[in-house]
N, CA, C and O atoms as a CHARMM CRD file, in Angstrom:
* protein
*
  264
    1    1 MET  N     97.77500  79.52500  86.91400 PROA 1      0.00000
    2    1 MET  CA    96.45700  80.04700  86.61000 PROA 1      0.00000
    3    1 MET  C     96.50600  80.90900  85.36400 PROA 1      0.00000
    4    1 MET  O     95.59000  80.86000  84.54300 PROA 1      0.00000
    5    2 GLY  N     97.54900  81.69100  85.21000 PROA 2      0.00000
    6    2 GLY  CA    97.63900  82.57300  84.05500 PROA 2      0.00000
    7    2 GLY  C     97.02700  83.93700  84.32900 PROA 2      0.00000
    8    2 GLY  O     96.67100  84.26100  85.46200 PROA 2      0.00000
    9    3 ASP  N     96.91300  84.72800  83.26800 PROA 3      0.00000
   10    3 ASP  CA    96.39200  86.08100  83.44600 PROA 3      0.00000
   11    3 ASP  C     95.09000  86.32000  82.68700 PROA 3      0.00000
   12    3 ASP  O     94.75500  87.46200  82.37200 PROA 3      0.00000
   13    4 SER  N     94.36200  85.25600  82.39500 PROA 4      0.00000
   14    4 SER  CA    93.05300  85.39400  81.76400 PROA 4      0.00000
   15    4 SER  C     92.04900  85.90300  82.79500 PROA 4      0.00000
   16    4 SER  O     91.80500  85.25300  83.81200 PROA 4      0.00000
   17    5 MET  N     91.47200  87.06800  82.52400 PROA 5      0.00000
   18    5 MET  CA    90.52200  87.64300  83.47700 PROA 5      0.00000
   19    5 MET  C     89.26300  86.78000  83.58400 PROA 5      0.00000
   20    5 MET  O     88.62000  86.74900  84.63300 PROA 5      0.00000
   21    6 GLU  N     88.91600  86.09300  82.52100 PROA 6      0.00000
   22    6 GLU  CA    87.75800  85.19400  82.58500 PROA 6      0.00000
   23    6 GLU  C     88.03700  84.03200  83.53800 PROA 6      0.00000
   24    6 GLU  O     87.16600  83.64100  84.31500 PROA 6      0.00000
   25    7 ARG  N     89.24200  83.48300  83.48000 PROA 7      0.00000
   26    7 ARG  CA    89.60600  82.39000  84.40100 PROA 7      0.00000
   27    7 ARG  C     89.65600  82.88400  85.84600 PROA 7      0.00000
   28    7 ARG  O     89.23700  82.17600  86.76200 PROA 7      0.00000
   29    8 ILE  N     90.16400  84.08900  86.04700 PROA 8      0.00000
   30    8 ILE  CA    90.19400  84.68200  87.39000 PROA 8      0.00000
   31    8 ILE  C     88.76600  84.84800  87.90400 PROA 8      0.00000
   32    8 ILE  O     88.47800  84.53000  89.05800 PROA 8      0.00000
   33    9 ARG  N     87.86900  85.34800  87.04500 PROA 9      0.00000
   34    9 ARG  CA    86.46300  85.53600  87.43300 PROA 9      0.00000
   35    9 ARG  C     85.83000  84.19500  87.81000 PROA 9      0.00000
   36    9 ARG  O     85.11700  84.10100  88.80900 PROA 9      0.00000
   37   10 GLU  N     86.09300  83.16100  87.01000 PROA 10     0.00000
   38   10 GLU  CA    85.55200  81.82700  87.29900 PROA 10     0.00000
   39   10 GLU  C     86.05200  81.31500  88.64800 PROA 10     0.00000
   40   10 GLU  O     85.27400  80.77400  89.43400 PROA 10     0.00000
   41   11 LEU  N     87.33200  81.48400  88.91600 PROA 11     0.00000
   42   11 LEU  CA    87.89600  81.01900  90.18300 PROA 11     0.00000
   43   11 LEU  C     87.32400  81.81100  91.35900 PROA 11     0.00000
   44   11 LEU  O     86.96900  81.23200  92.38500 PROA 11     0.00000
   45   12 ALA  N     87.23400  83.12200  91.21200 PROA 12     0.00000
   46   12 ALA  CA    86.68300  83.95300  92.28400 PROA 12     0.00000
   47   12 ALA  C     85.22300  83.59400  92.55600 PROA 12     0.00000
   48   12 ALA  O     84.79000  83.56500  93.70800 PROA 12     0.00000
   49   13 THR  N     84.47300  83.32400  91.50000 PROA 13     0.00000
   50   13 THR  CA    83.06900  82.92200  91.66100 PROA 13     0.00000
   51   13 THR  C     82.98600  81.58600  92.37700 PROA 13     0.00000
   52   13 THR  O     82.14400  81.40200  93.25500 PROA 13     0.00000
   53   14 TRP  N     83.85100  80.65700  92.01000 PROA 14     0.00000
   54   14 TRP  CA    83.86600  79.34900  92.67900 PROA 14     0.00000
   55   14 TRP  C     84.19400  79.51200  94.16600 PROA 14     0.00000
   56   14 TRP  O     83.54800  78.90600  95.02100 PROA 14     0.00000
   57   15 ILE  N     85.19300  80.32800  94.46400 PROA 15     0.00000
   58   15 ILE  CA    85.55600  80.56300  95.87000 PROA 15     0.00000
   59   15 ILE  C     84.34900  81.11200  96.62700 PROA 15     0.00000
   60   15 ILE  O     84.01900  80.63100  97.71100 PROA 15     0.00000
   61   16 ARG  N     83.69300  82.12500  96.05000 PROA 16     0.00000
   62   16 ARG  CA    82.53400  82.73700  96.71300 PROA 16     0.00000
   63   16 ARG  C     81.40800  81.72900  96.93500 PROA 16     0.00000
   64   16 ARG  O     80.83600  81.66400  98.02300 PROA 16     0.00000
   65   17 GLU  N     81.08900  80.94600  95.90500 PROA 17     0.00000
   66   17 GLU  CA    79.95400  80.02400  95.98600 PROA 17     0.00000
   67   17 GLU  C     80.24100  78.77900  96.81600 PROA 17     0.00000
   68   17 GLU  O     79.36300  78.28900  97.52600 PROA 17     0.00000
   69   18 ASP  N     81.46400  78.26500  96.73100 PROA 18     0.00000
   70   18 ASP  CA    81.76900  76.99100  97.39000 PROA 18     0.00000
   71   18 ASP  C     82.47800  77.13400  98.73700 PROA 18     0.00000
   72   18 ASP  O     82.34500  76.26800  99.60200 PROA 18     0.00000
   73   19 LEU  N     83.22500  78.21300  98.91800 PROA 19     0.00000
   74   19 LEU  CA    83.98900  78.38000 100.15600 PROA 19     0.00000
   75   19 LEU  C     83.48300  79.54300 101.00600 PROA 19     0.00000
   76   19 LEU  O     83.60200  79.51800 102.23100 PROA 19     0.00000
   77   20 GLY  N     82.93100  80.54000 100.36700 PROA 20     0.00000
   78   20 GLY  CA    82.40600  81.69800 101.08000 PROA 20     0.00000
   79   20 GLY  C     83.08500  82.98300 100.65700 PROA 20     0.00000
   80   20 GLY  O     84.26700  82.98700 100.31200 PROA 20     0.00000
   81   21 LYS  N     82.33500  84.07200 100.68500 PROA 21     0.00000
   82   21 LYS  CA    82.84600  85.36000 100.20900 PROA 21     0.00000
   83   21 LYS  C     83.91100  85.97000 101.11400 PROA 21     0.00000
   84   21 LYS  O     84.60000  86.90900 100.71600 PROA 21     0.00000
   85   22 ASP  N     84.04900  85.44200 102.33300 PROA 22     0.00000
   86   22 ASP  CA    85.04300  85.97900 103.26400 PROA 22     0.00000
   87   22 ASP  C     86.35900  85.20200 103.26800 PROA 22     0.00000
   88   22 ASP  O     87.23500  85.47900 104.08700 PROA 22     0.00000
   89   23 VAL  N     86.50900  84.23300 102.36200 PROA 23     0.00000
   90   23 VAL  CA    87.77200  83.49000 102.24300 PROA 23     0.00000
   91   23 VAL  C     88.78300  84.39600 101.53000 PROA 23     0.00000
   92   23 VAL  O     88.47600  84.91200 100.45600 PROA 23     0.00000
   93   24 PRO  N     89.97200  84.60300 102.09400 PROA 24     0.00000
   94   24 PRO  CA    90.97700  85.44800 101.44500 PROA 24     0.00000
   95   24 PRO  C     91.46000  84.83100 100.12700 PROA 24     0.00000
   96   24 PRO  O     91.61900  83.61500 100.01800 PROA 24     0.00000
   97   25 PHE  N     91.68700  85.68300  99.14400 PROA 25     0.00000
   98   25 PHE  CA    92.18900  85.26600  97.83200 PROA 25     0.00000
   99   25 PHE  C     93.45100  86.07900  97.56400 PROA 25     0.00000
  100   25 PHE  O     93.38800  87.30100  97.43000 PROA 25     0.00000
  101   26 HSD  N     94.59700  85.40100  97.48700 PROA 26     0.00000
  102   26 HSD  CA    95.88700  86.05600  97.28300 PROA 26     0.00000
  103   26 HSD  C     96.31400  85.90500  95.82800 PROA 26     0.00000
  104   26 HSD  O     96.38500  84.79000  95.31100 PROA 26     0.00000
  105   27 LEU  N     96.59400  87.00600  95.18000 PROA 27     0.00000
  106   27 LEU  CA    97.06700  87.03000  93.79900 PROA 27     0.00000
  107   27 LEU  C     98.55600  87.34700  93.82400 PROA 27     0.00000
  108   27 LEU  O     98.96600  88.39400  94.32600 PROA 27     0.00000
  109   28 LEU  N     99.36400  86.44000  93.28200 PROA 28     0.00000
  110   28 LEU  CA   100.81900  86.59500  93.35300 PROA 28     0.00000
  111   28 LEU  C    101.41300  86.88400  91.98500 PROA 28     0.00000
  112   28 LEU  O    100.95300  86.37000  90.96600 PROA 28     0.00000
  113   29 ARG  N    102.43200  87.70700  91.98500 PROA 29     0.00000
  114   29 ARG  CA   103.12600  88.09800  90.76500 PROA 29     0.00000
  115   29 ARG  C    104.18200  87.05900  90.40200 PROA 29     0.00000
  116   29 ARG  O    104.92800  86.59100  91.26300 PROA 29     0.00000
  117   30 PHE  N    104.23900  86.70500  89.12000 PROA 30     0.00000
  118   30 PHE  CA   105.29200  85.81200  88.63600 PROA 30     0.00000
  119   30 PHE  C    106.58600  86.60900  88.49500 PROA 30     0.00000
  120   30 PHE  O    106.59100  87.72200  87.97100 PROA 30     0.00000
  121   31 HSD  N    107.67800  86.02200  88.96900 PROA 31     0.00000
  122   31 HSD  CA   109.00800  86.60700  88.79700 PROA 31     0.00000
  123   31 HSD  C    109.87600  85.60200  88.05400 PROA 31     0.00000
  124   31 HSD  O    109.94300  84.44000  88.45600 PROA 31     0.00000
  125   32 PRO  N    110.54700  86.01900  86.97100 PROA 32     0.00000
  126   32 PRO  CA   111.42800  85.09700  86.25900 PROA 32     0.00000
  127   32 PRO  C    112.60800  84.69000  87.14300 PROA 32     0.00000
  128   32 PRO  O    113.27200  85.53400  87.74400 PROA 32     0.00000
  129   33 ASN  N    112.85000  83.39200  87.20700 PROA 33     0.00000
  130   33 ASN  CA   113.90000  82.89600  88.07700 PROA 33     0.00000
  131   33 ASN  C    114.32300  81.51300  87.59900 PROA 33     0.00000
  132   33 ASN  O    113.53700  80.80100  86.97300 PROA 33     0.00000
  133   34 TYR  N    115.51500  81.14800  87.88200 PROA 34     0.00000
  134   34 TYR  CA   116.09200  79.84500  87.60200 PROA 34     0.00000
  135   34 TYR  C    115.97400  79.49700  86.12100 PROA 34     0.00000
  136   34 TYR  O    116.69300  80.08200  85.31100 PROA 34     0.00000
  137   35 ARG  N    115.11100  78.58300  85.73800 PROA 35     0.00000
  138   35 ARG  CA   115.00700  78.15900  84.33800 PROA 35     0.00000
  139   35 ARG  C    113.98500  78.95700  83.52800 PROA 35     0.00000
  140   35 ARG  O    113.85200  78.74000  82.32400 PROA 35     0.00000
  141   36 LEU  N    113.28700  79.84400  84.15000 PROA 36     0.00000
  142   36 LEU  CA   112.26800  80.62600  83.44400 PROA 36     0.00000
  143   36 LEU  C    112.66000  82.09600  83.33300 PROA 36     0.00000
  144   36 LEU  O    111.80100  82.97700  83.36200 PROA 36     0.00000
  145   37 THR  N    113.95000  82.35300  83.20800 PROA 37     0.00000
  146   37 THR  CA   114.43200  83.73400  83.19400 PROA 37     0.00000
  147   37 THR  C    114.05700  84.48700  81.92200 PROA 37     0.00000
  148   37 THR  O    114.12100  85.71600  81.90100 PROA 37     0.00000
  149   38 GLU  N    113.66900  83.78600  80.86600 PROA 38     0.00000
  150   38 GLU  CA   113.32800  84.45700  79.60900 PROA 38     0.00000
  151   38 GLU  C    111.89100  84.97700  79.59500 PROA 38     0.00000
  152   38 GLU  O    111.50100  85.69900  78.67700 PROA 38     0.00000
  153   39 LEU  N    111.11000  84.61700  80.60300 PROA 39     0.00000
  154   39 LEU  CA   109.72200  85.07500  80.67800 PROA 39     0.00000
  155   39 LEU  C    109.63700  86.38500  81.45500 PROA 39     0.00000
  156   39 LEU  O    110.39700  86.59100  82.40200 PROA 39     0.00000
  157   40 PRO  N    108.72400  87.27000  81.06700 PROA 40     0.00000
  158   40 PRO  CA   108.60100  88.55000  81.78300 PROA 40     0.00000
  159   40 PRO  C    107.83400  88.39800  83.09500 PROA 40     0.00000
  160   40 PRO  O    107.05000  87.46500  83.26800 PROA 40     0.00000
  161   41 SER  N    108.07300  89.32500  84.00500 PROA 41     0.00000
  162   41 SER  CA   107.29500  89.38100  85.24400 PROA 41     0.00000
  163   41 SER  C    105.85500  89.74500  84.90500 PROA 41     0.00000
  164   41 SER  O    105.58500  90.38400  83.88800 PROA 41     0.00000
  165   42 THR  N    104.94400  89.33300  85.76500 PROA 42     0.00000
  166   42 THR  CA   103.54700  89.73500  85.60100 PROA 42     0.00000
  167   42 THR  C    103.44800  91.24300  85.81900 PROA 42     0.00000
  168   42 THR  O    103.92100  91.75000  86.83600 PROA 42     0.00000
  169   43 PRO  N    102.84200  91.95900  84.88400 PROA 43     0.00000
  170   43 PRO  CA   102.68100  93.40100  85.08700 PROA 43     0.00000
  171   43 PRO  C    101.78500  93.69800  86.29200 PROA 43     0.00000
  172   43 PRO  O    100.80500  92.99400  86.53400 PROA 43     0.00000
  173   44 VAL  N    102.12400  94.73300  87.03300 PROA 44     0.00000
  174   44 VAL  CA   101.33000  95.12400  88.20000 PROA 44     0.00000
  175   44 VAL  C     99.90000  95.44600  87.77000 PROA 44     0.00000
  176   44 VAL  O     98.95700  95.13100  88.49500 PROA 44     0.00000
  177   45 LYS  N     99.72700  96.06200  86.61300 PROA 45     0.00000
  178   45 LYS  CA    98.39100  96.39800  86.10500 PROA 45     0.00000
  179   45 LYS  C     97.53200  95.14300  85.95200 PROA 45     0.00000
  180   45 LYS  O     96.33100  95.18500  86.21900 PROA 45     0.00000
  181   46 THR  N     98.12500  94.03400  85.52900 PROA 46     0.00000
  182   46 THR  CA    97.38800  92.77600  85.39700 PROA 46     0.00000
  183   46 THR  C     96.89200  92.30500  86.75700 PROA 46     0.00000
  184   46 THR  O     95.75400  91.85100  86.88000 PROA 46     0.00000
  185   47 LEU  N     97.73600  92.41000  87.77900 PROA 47     0.00000
  186   47 LEU  CA    97.32100  92.02900  89.13300 PROA 47     0.00000
  187   47 LEU  C     96.20800  92.93500  89.64200 PROA 47     0.00000
  188   47 LEU  O     95.27200  92.47200  90.29400 PROA 47     0.00000
  189   48 GLU  N     96.31100  94.22100  89.34300 PROA 48     0.00000
  190   48 GLU  CA    95.26600  95.15600  89.76500 PROA 48     0.00000
  191   48 GLU  C     93.93800  94.83200  89.08100 PROA 48     0.00000
  192   48 GLU  O     92.88100  94.90300  89.70800 PROA 48     0.00000
  193   49 GLN  N     93.99400  94.47800  87.80100 PROA 49     0.00000
  194   49 GLN  CA    92.77400  94.08800  87.08300 PROA 49     0.00000
  195   49 GLN  C     92.19000  92.81000  87.67400 PROA 49     0.00000
  196   49 GLN  O     90.97600  92.70600  87.85100 PROA 49     0.00000
  197   50 ALA  N     93.04400  91.84200  87.97700 PROA 50     0.00000
  198   50 ALA  CA    92.58200  90.58500  88.57200 PROA 50     0.00000
  199   50 ALA  C     91.94600  90.83700  89.93400 PROA 50     0.00000
  200   50 ALA  O     90.95800  90.19500  90.28800 PROA 50     0.00000
  201   51 CYS  N     92.50100  91.75700  90.68600 PROA 51     0.00000
  202   51 CYS  CA    91.93200  92.12200  91.98400 PROA 51     0.00000
  203   51 CYS  C     90.54300  92.72100  91.79300 PROA 51     0.00000
  204   51 CYS  O     89.60400  92.34400  92.49300 PROA 51     0.00000
  205   52 ASP  N     90.40700  93.64900  90.85200 PROA 52     0.00000
  206   52 ASP  CA    89.11100  94.27200  90.57500 PROA 52     0.00000
  207   52 ASP  C     88.07600  93.23800  90.14300 PROA 52     0.00000
  208   52 ASP  O     86.93500  93.27200  90.60300 PROA 52     0.00000
  209   53 VAL  N     88.46900  92.32200  89.26500 PROA 53     0.00000
  210   53 VAL  CA    87.56500  91.26900  88.78900 PROA 53     0.00000
  211   53 VAL  C     87.10600  90.40000  89.95500 PROA 53     0.00000
  212   53 VAL  O     85.93200  90.04000  90.04000 PROA 53     0.00000
  213   54 SER  N     88.02100  90.06500  90.84700 PROA 54     0.00000
  214   54 SER  CA    87.69900  89.21400  91.99800 PROA 54     0.00000
  215   54 SER  C     86.75200  89.91300  92.96600 PROA 54     0.00000
  216   54 SER  O     85.84000  89.29100  93.51100 PROA 54     0.00000
  217   55 LEU  N     86.97100  91.19700  93.17600 PROA 55     0.00000
  218   55 LEU  CA    86.07100  91.96600  94.04100 PROA 55     0.00000
  219   55 LEU  C     84.68500  92.08200  93.40800 PROA 55     0.00000
  220   55 LEU  O     83.67200  91.97700  94.09900 PROA 55     0.00000
  221   56 GLU  N     84.64400  92.30000  92.09000 PROA 56     0.00000
  222   56 GLU  CA    83.36900  92.37200  91.37400 PROA 56     0.00000
  223   56 GLU  C     82.62200  91.04700  91.42700 PROA 56     0.00000
  224   56 GLU  O     81.39200  91.02200  91.39300 PROA 56     0.00000
  225   57 ALA  N     83.36800  89.93900  91.51000 PROA 57     0.00000
  226   57 ALA  CA    82.75000  88.60900  91.59500 PROA 57     0.00000
  227   57 ALA  C     82.17500  88.34800  92.98200 PROA 57     0.00000
  228   57 ALA  O     81.50300  87.33900  93.19800 PROA 57     0.00000
  229   58 GLY  N     82.43600  89.25000  93.92200 PROA 58     0.00000
  230   58 GLY  CA    81.81700  89.13400  95.23400 PROA 58     0.00000
  231   58 GLY  C     82.71400  88.73000  96.38100 PROA 58     0.00000
  232   58 GLY  O     82.22700  88.49300  97.48700 PROA 58     0.00000
  233   59 LEU  N     84.02800  88.64400  96.14500 PROA 59     0.00000
  234   59 LEU  CA    84.93100  88.31500  97.24800 PROA 59     0.00000
  235   59 LEU  C     85.20900  89.57100  98.07400 PROA 59     0.00000
  236   59 LEU  O     85.32900  90.66700  97.52600 PROA 59     0.00000
  237   60 ASN  N     85.30700  89.40700  99.37000 PROA 60     0.00000
  238   60 ASN  CA    85.52800  90.54900 100.25900 PROA 60     0.00000
  239   60 ASN  C     86.99500  90.82200 100.55500 PROA 60     0.00000
  240   60 ASN  O     87.35800  91.95400 100.87200 PROA 60     0.00000
  241   61 TYR  N     87.84500  89.80100 100.45900 PROA 61     0.00000
  242   61 TYR  CA    89.24700  89.94900 100.86000 PROA 61     0.00000
  243   61 TYR  C     90.16800  89.44100  99.75500 PROA 61     0.00000
  244   61 TYR  O     90.47700  88.25200  99.68800 PROA 61     0.00000
  245   62 VAL  N     90.60100  90.35100  98.89400 PROA 62     0.00000
  246   62 VAL  CA    91.49400  90.01600  97.78500 PROA 62     0.00000
  247   62 VAL  C     92.78400  90.79700  98.00200 PROA 62     0.00000
  248   62 VAL  O     92.75900  92.00700  98.22500 PROA 62     0.00000
  249   63 TYR  N     93.90800  90.09200  97.93400 PROA 63     0.00000
  250   63 TYR  CA    95.20700  90.70200  98.22300 PROA 63     0.00000
  251   63 TYR  C     96.17400  90.47100  97.06800 PROA 63     0.00000
  252   63 TYR  O     96.21900  89.38500  96.48900 PROA 63     0.00000
  253   64 ILE  N     96.94200  91.50100  96.74200 PROA 64     0.00000
  254   64 ILE  CA    97.99600  91.40300  95.73500 PROA 64     0.00000
  255   64 ILE  C     99.32000  91.24900  96.46900 PROA 64     0.00000
  256   64 ILE  O     99.60600  91.98800  97.41100 PROA 64     0.00000
  257   65 GLY  N    100.13000  90.27800  96.03100 PROA 65     0.00000
  258   65 GLY  CA   101.41700  90.04000  96.66800 PROA 65     0.00000
  259   65 GLY  C    102.55700  90.00600  95.67500 PROA 65     0.00000
  260   65 GLY  O    102.35100  90.02200  94.46200 PROA 65     0.00000
  261   66 ASN  N    103.78300  89.95900  96.22100 PROA 66     0.00000
  262   66 ASN  CA   105.04000  89.90200  95.47500 PROA 66     0.00000
  263   66 ASN  C    105.28700  91.22400  94.78600 PROA 66     0.00000
  264   66 ASN  O    106.29800  91.38400  94.10300 PROA 66     0.00000
């Protein structure tokens, strides 16, 4: 999915409109491993922003993991 807040907003809006606002949305942190060790981990601040964007889009249950 990436860390574009606009893409996160679009996905959260789709979940709310097509699946319902009470469907859980889990945001997971990328960890460099195996062949992708040169890439950085997703910053926690990015996950927190994505959570805020998803809640603003109308989802009731947004969770940050990893």
